[in-house]
N, C-alpha and C positions, 0 to 999 in steps of 0.2 A: 611520712618521709618522702620528700620530692624525688621524682623519678627522672625528670627531663631537664631540670635546672639546678645547678649547684650554686650555693651561696657561701662565700667565705668572708668573714668580718674580722679584720685584724689591724690594730694600730691606726684606727680611724679610716681605713680603706675597705670598702665593700667590693668584692669581686664576684660578679655573676658570670657563670659559664653555661652557655647553651650546650646541652648534652643529649641530643637525639641524633647521633650520627647515622648515616654519613653526611646528610645535607641539612640537618636541624630544621626540618619542615615543621612549622608551627601548627599544632592542632589544639583543640579546646583544652585538654588537660595541661598541655605545656603552657598555654597562654595564662591559665589560672595560676600555675606555679610561678611564672615569670612576674605576674602582677604582685603576688605575695612577696616574692624576693625583692622587688622594687620598694614595696612598703617597708620592709625591714631595713633596706639599704639607706633609707632616708635618715636614719639615726646616725650615720657615719659622716665623715667629712668629704668623701670622694667615692665615686663609683667607676669601676672598670667593667665593661661588658665584652666578653670574649666567647670563643666557641671551641668545642672539640670536633673532630671529624674532618671531612674533606672540604667543607664550606662553612662560612660564618652562618649564613641562613639563606636558604633558597626559596623562602616565601611561606605563605600560609597554605595549608592543605586544600587543594582544589576541590576535593570531595566535599568540603564544607561550603562551597560557593553555590550549591544548588539553591533554587528558590525556596525550598523547604527549610534549609539550614542556614542560609546566608544571614538572616537577621540575628540569630544567636551568635554566629561566628563573628560578625562585625561588632556586636556589643562587647564580646570578650576582647577582641583585638583592640578596639578603640579604648576600652577601659584601661588596658595595659599602656597604650600610647599616651593617654591623658595622664596617667600616673608618672610616666617618664618625663613628660614635659613639665609637670608640676614640681619635680624635684628641684630644690634650691642648691643642692650640692653639685659640683662639677661632675660631668659624665664624660667618660672616655670610651670610645669604641675601638677595639683591636680587631681588625678585619683581615682574614685570609680567605682565599677561595672566593666563592660567589656570594654576593650580597644582593639578592634579587627579590622583587616583589616586596612582601612584608619585611624581609631582611634589609632591603635598601631603605625602607621607611624607618626602620629601627635605627639605622645608621644616621639618617637625616635628622633625627630628633636628639642625637647626642651632641654635646658641646664641642668636643674635639674628636677627631677621627684619625687614627694611625692605620695605614693600610700596607700590606705586603705588596710588592711590585706586581705580583701575578694575580692580585685580587681583581674581581670584576663587579660591576654595579649596573643595575638596570631595573626598570619597571615594565616587565613584559606583559602585563595584564591585558593590554589592548589587543594582543594577538589572539586572545580567546573571547573577544567582545566584552571585556570588562574594563574597569579602571580602578586605581587605588585611591580611595577617599582620603587617607592620611597624607599621601604624597600630593594629592590635588590641593589639600589645605596648607601644606607646609613647604613644598619644594620651591615655589616661587620666592618665598622669603629667604630660603637658604642659598639658592643658586641663581636667582633672577628668573624673570618670566620666560625669556627665550630658551634658556637651558632647560627649565622645567618642562616647557611644552615639547621640546625635542625628546625628552625622556618619556613623557606621558603619551605622546601621540605616535611615536615610531616604535616603541617597545624595544629599541636597540640596547644592547649591552655595551658598556664602555669600560675602558681600562682604568686602572688606578691613577695613572698620570692624567687621563682625560677628566676623571672625577675630581682630581686635585685642581686642575685648571678651571673647572666649573665652579669650584667652591664647596663641593660636597665632602672632600677629604682634606684634612689639615696637612698631613705628612705622609710621604711615601718612602718606604725603606726596602732594602733587599729582603727577600723572603726569610732568610736566616736571621735577620736582625730585628724582626718584629717584636719579639718578647723583650729584648733589651731596650728598645726605644720606648715601649710602653712603660717599662719599669723606670726608665729615666724621667719620663714625663710625670709618672705617678709620684716619684720622689720630689720632683720640683714643685708640684702642687701641694703635696702633703707638708712641705716645709713652710707653706704660707699660712696666714691666719684663716682659720675656718670661718669665723663670722664674717670677715671681710669678703671672702670668696662668695658666701651665700648672698650677701647684700649686693655685691657687684653683679652677680648673675641675675638677681631679681630685677635690678635696674636695667640691665641689658636686654632681658627677655620680656619686659612688660608689654610692649607692643606686639611682639611675636606671639605671645600667649593669647592675647585678645583676638588677634586676627585668625590664629589657628583654630581656636574654639568656635568662632563664628563660621569659619569655612568648613570645619569638619561636620558641624550640625547640618549644613546645607548639602555637603557632599554625601552624607549618610542618606538624606532624604532622596537625593537624585539617584543614588545607587539602588535603594530598595523600592522606590516607587516608579522611577522612569526606566532605569537600565534593565531591571529584572522583568519588566513587562514586555521586553522585546523578545522576538523569536531568536534573534542572533545570540543573545546572552545565554539562552538555554542550549543552543547549538554549540557555542564555544566551549562550555563546560563539558558537554557530552562528548564532543570530539576529542578534547584533551584526555578525558578518562578512558575513552575507547581507543586512544592512540591512533587517530586518523586525522586527515586534513578536514577543517571545517568547511561546510557548504553554506555560505552566507546567503540569506534571503533579503537582507537589507531592510528588515522591518522587525 
């Protein structure tokens, strides 16, 4: 029985709900459950990804970013992301609260994104001397190179309106209207031809999928072989876990 991810399948719509409140931090058991839920969702005509708690998803467990655990963590996270990208059914993200790190990457890989006005987005990994391989492979295709570089290199968090202007978010609604807007969009898509939606998505994402896979393979190599070989990467993770400011040695 899944503990951290809920899956509801009804009338052709799959609804995945992240359920590890308050922040839905992704750890290995949750990633495995999410991958399994995505595999089941593929049999439906539409997927909605939402979350319980205070945030959509505040990222991947930093405790799994250590050199000893990072390889296994990346394998699980990237397996999940590849499964999401491979889905031919339309995917809708319903975002409230923070979508940071792996949570922001999850959003970037969905086809349509509805966000509450108070939602925030960002890739803060650089602040602990890391970088997000999935975002490095996908963001430039989603929001353009300049916007992607701003998110990746500064680690700054942006508002829902800024994310919409950049192209990361489709629609921004008042906080209390998020569920209604997602239901409206879900009904709109569910009323259309399932096979036509699948073929249209395959056609639209053909190039994205190719570039994403090539980029992710290279980003994985850079992360595991180059980044984790640096002293700063080890210091960044240690500083975060010890709740102190990092002392960079720039090597």
